[in-house]
One Martini backbone bead per residue (centre of mass of N, CA, C, O) as a GRO file, in nm:
protein
  130
    1MET     BB    1   0.097   0.036   0.023
    2SER     BB    2   0.032   0.373  -0.078
    3TYR     BB    3   0.112   0.700   0.053
    4THR     BB    4  -0.019   1.017  -0.075
    5ILE     BB    5   0.021   1.327  -0.180
    6GLU     BB    6  -0.270   1.439  -0.396
    7PRO     BB    7  -0.350   1.734  -0.546
    8ASP     BB    8  -0.435   1.592  -0.847
    9LEU     BB    9  -0.687   1.472  -0.791
   10THR     BB   10  -0.958   1.360  -0.928
   11ALA     BB   11  -1.293   1.378  -0.924
   12GLU     BB   12  -1.341   1.092  -1.037
   13ALA     BB   13  -1.171   0.936  -0.829
   14PHE     BB   14  -1.316   1.038  -0.580
   15LEU     BB   15  -1.600   0.942  -0.660
   16ASP     BB   16  -1.534   0.642  -0.678
   17VAL     BB   17  -1.454   0.603  -0.374
   18LEU     BB   18  -1.712   0.705  -0.254
   19ARG     BB   19  -1.889   0.476  -0.382
   20ARG     BB   20  -1.707   0.238  -0.241
   21SER     BB   21  -1.815   0.363  -0.007
   22THR     BB   22  -2.037   0.507   0.241
   23LEU     BB   23  -2.018   0.828   0.177
   24ALA     BB   24  -2.215   0.880  -0.066
   25GLN     BB   25  -2.478   0.915   0.113
   26ARG     BB   26  -2.332   1.219   0.221
   27ARG     BB   27  -2.289   1.317  -0.080
   28PRO     BB   28  -2.278   1.511  -0.393
   29VAL     BB   29  -2.259   1.279  -0.641
   30GLU     BB   30  -2.462   1.432  -0.861
   31ASP     BB   31  -2.246   1.685  -0.839
   32ALA     BB   32  -1.978   1.751  -1.024
   33ASP     BB   33  -1.904   2.045  -0.945
   34LYS     BB   34  -1.887   2.001  -0.640
   35ILE     BB   35  -1.672   1.785  -0.639
   36ALA     BB   36  -1.458   1.951  -0.788
   37GLY     BB   37  -1.445   2.175  -0.569
   38MET     BB   38  -1.360   1.999  -0.333
   39VAL     BB   39  -1.088   1.915  -0.458
   40ALA     BB   40  -0.968   2.198  -0.540
   41ARG     BB   41  -1.000   2.320  -0.222
   42ALA     BB   42  -0.804   2.146  -0.104
   43ASP     BB   43  -0.511   2.114   0.102
   44VAL     BB   44  -0.539   1.793   0.171
   45ILE     BB   45  -0.445   1.491  -0.011
   46VAL     BB   46  -0.479   1.155   0.079
   47THR     BB   47  -0.362   0.845  -0.049
   48ALA     BB   48  -0.461   0.501  -0.130
   49ARG     BB   49  -0.257   0.248  -0.286
   50ASP     BB   50  -0.199  -0.013  -0.450
   51ALA     BB   51   0.027  -0.190  -0.640
   52ASP     BB   52  -0.166  -0.117  -0.903
   53GLY     BB   53  -0.304   0.185  -0.829
   54THR     BB   54  -0.549   0.152  -0.667
   55LEU     BB   55  -0.798   0.329  -0.528
   56LEU     BB   56  -0.888   0.299  -0.165
   57GLY     BB   57  -0.822   0.600  -0.047
   58VAL     BB   58  -0.936   0.911   0.130
   59ALA     BB   59  -0.804   1.227   0.255
   60ARG     BB   60  -0.988   1.529   0.306
   61SER     BB   61  -0.853   1.865   0.365
   62ILE     BB   62  -0.868   2.151   0.583
   63THR     BB   63  -0.620   2.424   0.624
   64ASP     BB   64  -0.366   2.648   0.785
   65PHE     BB   65  -0.097   2.491   0.909
   66HIS     BB   66  -0.111   2.606   1.237
   67TYR     BB   67  -0.385   2.479   1.393
   68ALA     BB   68  -0.608   2.364   1.180
   69LEU     BB   69  -0.773   2.046   1.094
   70TYR     BB   70  -1.014   1.929   0.848
   71CYS     BB   71  -1.165   1.623   0.794
   72SER     BB   72  -1.416   1.574   0.554
   73GLU     BB   73  -1.276   1.304   0.429
   74LEU     BB   74  -1.304   0.945   0.498
   75CYS     BB   75  -1.229   0.700   0.252
   76VAL     BB   76  -1.304   0.345   0.206
   77ASP     BB   77  -1.315   0.078   0.057
   78GLU     BB   78  -1.510  -0.173   0.159
   79ALA     BB   79  -1.310  -0.412   0.067
   80ALA     BB   80  -1.061  -0.257   0.252
   81GLN     BB   81  -1.166  -0.277   0.519
   82GLY     BB   82  -0.976  -0.358   0.818
   83HIS     BB   83  -0.644  -0.264   0.736
   84GLY     BB   84  -0.561   0.051   0.827
   85ILE     BB   85  -0.615   0.282   0.619
   86GLY     BB   86  -0.751   0.508   0.779
   87LYS     BB   87  -0.526   0.548   0.988
   88ALA     BB   88  -0.303   0.611   0.779
   89LEU     BB   89  -0.433   0.857   0.652
   90LEU     BB   90  -0.432   1.025   0.915
   91ALA     BB   91  -0.128   1.014   0.969
   92HIS     BB   92  -0.049   1.154   0.696
   93THR     BB   93  -0.203   1.411   0.753
   94VAL     BB   94  -0.039   1.503   0.995
   95LYS     BB   95   0.236   1.513   0.839
   96ALA     BB   96   0.130   1.749   0.641
   97ALA     BB   97   0.043   1.910   0.938
   98PRO     BB   98   0.246   1.941   1.210
   99ASN     BB   99   0.155   2.239   1.339
  100CYS     BB  100  -0.091   2.145   1.440
  101LYS     BB  101  -0.337   2.115   1.720
  102ALA     BB  102  -0.602   2.052   1.541
  103TYR     BB  103  -0.776   1.745   1.471
  104LEU     BB  104  -1.064   1.707   1.265
  105LEU     BB  105  -1.388   1.529   1.275
  106LEU     BB  106  -1.678   1.386   1.135
  107SER     BB  107  -1.889   1.132   1.200
  108ALA     BB  108  -2.031   0.880   1.090
  109PRO     BB  109  -2.248   0.685   1.244
  110LYS     BB  110  -2.104   0.403   1.152
  111ALA     BB  111  -1.795   0.516   1.247
  112VAL     BB  112  -1.762   0.550   1.554
  113GLY     BB  113  -1.633   0.275   1.629
  114PHE     BB  114  -1.371   0.315   1.479
  115TYR     BB  115  -1.266   0.564   1.641
  116GLU     BB  116  -1.280   0.433   1.919
  117ALA     BB  117  -1.094   0.184   1.853
  118ALA     BB  118  -0.849   0.383   1.764
  119GLY     BB  119  -0.839   0.615   2.007
  120TYR     BB  120  -1.001   0.852   1.966
  121THR     BB  121  -1.117   1.163   2.055
  122ARG     BB  122  -1.404   1.257   2.198
  123HIS     BB  123  -1.621   1.542   2.123
  124GLY     BB  124  -1.907   1.700   2.276
  125ASP     BB  125  -1.866   2.020   2.136
  126CYS     BB  126  -2.011   1.989   1.867
  127PHE     BB  127  -2.108   2.209   1.592
  128MET     BB  128  -2.362   2.314   1.376
  129PHE     BB  129  -2.373   2.572   1.119
  130ALA     BB  130  -2.605   2.814   0.911
   0.00000   0.00000   0.00000
């Protein structure tokens, strides 16, 4: 497995792995322009590819590189889940922005157990605003 910072990841490749994960259920996968904008405006995109180059996972984040990093998508192909790919993607994300003090993400309801089992700290004071 190779983990790479991949700023030029295509929207099509990102969309493909979203669909092969469970995250497509909560993302605007039918809006190609929105997906393209999400990829284009990301500050850090870390990918996981197998030996054949098949994209198996993506961590897409927004950051100021000084204090906070928000991982807005952590998606791993369902067929490849359970092998540490998600944890490795997050570890490589931290390495890409080592000066940050806060690394944040919002969990999909079905993924809460993954984050708890991985030992990540749950924060009860998260709010969404619009």
